[in-house]
N, C-alpha and C positions, 0 to 999 in steps of 0.2 A: 575563393568561393567556399564558404563553409556549408556543410550539409549535416542535418540531423535527420536520420532515417526514421520514417514512420513505420508502423507495423504493416505487414503485407496487406491486411484488410483495408488500410486507409490509402493505398497507392492510387493516384489519379493518372490519367493519360498525360504524356509529355507534351508540353506546349512550347513553341518558339525554340525548339531544339535544346531546351534546358531540362535536365533531369527533374522529374516531378516528386522526388523523395525529399521534400523540404518540410521543416517543422511549421513554417508559416508562409502565408501568401506574400508577405512583405519581403521575406528572404528570397523567395522565388522570383518576384518581380525585379528585385535588385540585381540578381544574377542574370536574369533575362536581359535587362537593360545593359549590363556590362558586356554581355556576349554580343548584343546588337551593335554596340559602339565599337567593339573590336572588329566585327565583320565590316562595318562601314569604313573604318580606318584602313583595313586591308584592301578594300575595294578602291580606295583613293590611289593606291599604288599600282593598280592594274592598268596596263597600257590600252590605248584605243584598239590596237591590233588584236590583242588578246580578247578583248570584249567582242569585237567583230567576229573573230574565229569562233568563240563560244556561241554567239547568236546564230551564226551560219550552221554550226553543228546542231544546235537545238532545232532549227527549222528543218533540217534534213531528217532528223529523228522524228519530228512531229509528222512530216509527210509520210515517212515509212510506216509509222504507227497507224496513220489514217488508211493507208493502202492495205493493211492487214485486216481491217474490220469492214463489216457491212454497215455503213452509216446512213440512216434514213432520217435526217433531221430537217431538211429544207434549207439548211445553211449552205452557202456557196464556198466550199473549202478551197477550190482552185483560186478564186480571186482573193480570198483571205490570205492564203499562202503567198500569192503574188504580191499583194500589197506589203506584206511583211518583208519580203525579199527586196523589193524596190526601196522601201523606206529605210532599210538598214544600210543600203549601199549608196543612195543618192540623196542629196539635199533637196532636190526637186524632181518630181515625177516626169516633168517635161525633159529633163536631162537624160533620163532613162529612155524615153521615147526617141530622143535624138540618137542615142547610142544604138537603138534597135531599128532605126530608120523607119519609124512609123510616126504618124502625126500624134501630137498630144491629145487631140480630140478622140482619135481611135482608141488610144490607150485608156483614156477616161471612160469611154463607153464600155470597154471590156471590164475594167475594174468596178464599174457600177452596174454590171450585169444588164446593160442595154444592148450589147452586141456579143456574139460568140467570137472567141479568138479564131483568126484564120490559121490554117496549117502553117503558113509562112511564119507567123508570129511564134507559134509553138516551136518551130525549127530554130528560129533565132534565139528564143529563150533557152532552148537546149544547149546551143553553142555558148551563149552568154554564161550560163550556169556552169558548164564544163570548165570554162576559163576561170571563173571566180573561185570554184572549189578545187582547182588543180593543186594548189599548195596547202589546202586546208584538210581535205579528207576525200576518199573516193565518193563520187557522186554519179550514180547511174544515169546515162544519157536519156533514158526513156522516162525518168521520174515525172517530169511535168506532164507528159502525155498520159502516163498512167494515172496521175492525180485527176486530170481533166476527165478522162473517160471513165474512171472509177466512179466519179461523181455522177456522170450521166447514167451509168448503169444503175447505181443506187436509187437515183431519182425515178428512173423508169420502173424499177421493181416496186418501189414504195407507192407508186401511183397507179398500180394495176386496176384498182377498183374504178378509176376514172376512165381509162382508155380501153380496157379489155372488153367490156360489153359491146362497144361500137365496132371495134376491130374484129371481134369474133364473127360478126355478121358477114364479113368479107372473106372468111377463110373456109375453104371446103377441101376435104380430103377424100374425094370420091374414088379415084383410081386405085390408090393404095388399099382402101377398104375392100374394093372389089377383088383385087388380086390376093391380098394378104388378110382378108377379113378375120379369119380365125385367130391369127397372130395379134392383130391390132385391137380387136374389140374384146370386151370382157364377157 
């Protein structure tokens, strides 16, 4: 890969993992293509086990990243993560349902957001994940619970404008205001 450096004023952002200090776009594209071919060739030699391990690690990290943020998007992260988890391990989702001792219909309803997962399902998922991740990396038992309830909390907080006015009508704080009025009121 030959490079002819441009002056500092002409440097562009790096693309495709290839240094952007090329004299021509043709040279840059040629080296980019060579790099991509080398990466693809290397990927051909990676075992299925290593690919699965990498994907499981990636999923764990995505879930942990999600738990660190307050996400108000309307997207169902729990079911998205669950679909990824199932699809990377099983050829058919019905096989996962069988391993979890639930009906394929129930699993489908959870995955398509037509039904909330039961606590028993979350407990079994916790056990299942613990076994799958045992030889891959540490996986906290409560991860699936945390993802599920984190999503519920974020949804609730993001929809305050919808539920708050109606619910405020049903809340009264009379006794504490009588007893601690100076402390509680402005």
